[in-house]
C-alpha positions, 0 to 999 in steps of 0.5 A: 500500500502506498504511504501517502503521508511520506514527505508531508510538510508540517502535517499538511498535504496539498492536493492538486490537478496538473494538466498535460497534453499528449506531448507530456504523456505519450512517447513518439510512437503514441504509447504511454511514456515510460517516464509515467511508470510508477517508481520511475525516477522523479522528474520535472513537471509543470505544477501550480506555483503553490505546490510544496514538497510532499503534496499530491497531484492527479494528472489530467491528460488533455486532448487525446485521453481527456482523463485523470489517470495518474497519482503523483507526489511532489518531491520539491517545492514549485520553482519559477522557470522562464518557460513559456506556458509552464513557468512553475515546475517541481520535481515529482514522482509517479506513485500510481497509474490508476487501474481505472482512469476517470474520463472527463465525461464522468467528472462532468456528470458526477455531482461532487466533481461537477462543481470543481472550479478547475473542471468547470474551467475545462482544465485550462491551467497547468495546475489547480487546487483540488478541494478535499471532497473532490479529491476523495471522489476522484480517487474513489472513481479511479478505484484508489484504495487509500485516502490522500489526507493522511487520515486513519483510513490511509493506514488501514486501507479502508476507504472513507468516501462514498461509492462513486456514482454510476 
C-alpha cells in the first residue's frame, strides 16, 4: 500500500490537478511514456506555483485521453522557470497509474466533481487546487484504495468516501 503521508510538510498535504497534453504523456510512437511508470525516477513537471514538497497531484491528460489517470507526489517545492506556458515546475514522482482512469465525461456528470472550479474551467491551467471532497471522489472513481489526507483510513486501507456514482 502506498504511504501517502511520506514527505508531508508540517502535517499538511496539498492536493492538486496538473494538466498535460499528449506531448507530456505519450512517447513518439503514441504509447504511454515510460517516464509515467510508477517508481520511475522523479522528474520535472509543470505544477501550480503553490505546490510544496510532499503534496499530491492527479494528472489530467488533455486532448487525446481527456482523463485523470495518474497519482503523483511532489518531491520539491514549485520553482519559477522562464518557460513559456509552464513557468512553475517541481520535481515529482509517479506513485500510481490508476487501474481505472476517470474520463472527463464522468467528472462532468458526477455531482461532487461537477462543481470543481478547475473542471468547470475545462482544465485550462497547468495546475489547480483540488478541494478535499473532490479529491476523495476522484480517487474513489479511479478505484484508489487509500485516502490522500493522511487520515486513519490511509493506514488501514479502508476507504472513507462514498461509492462513486454510476
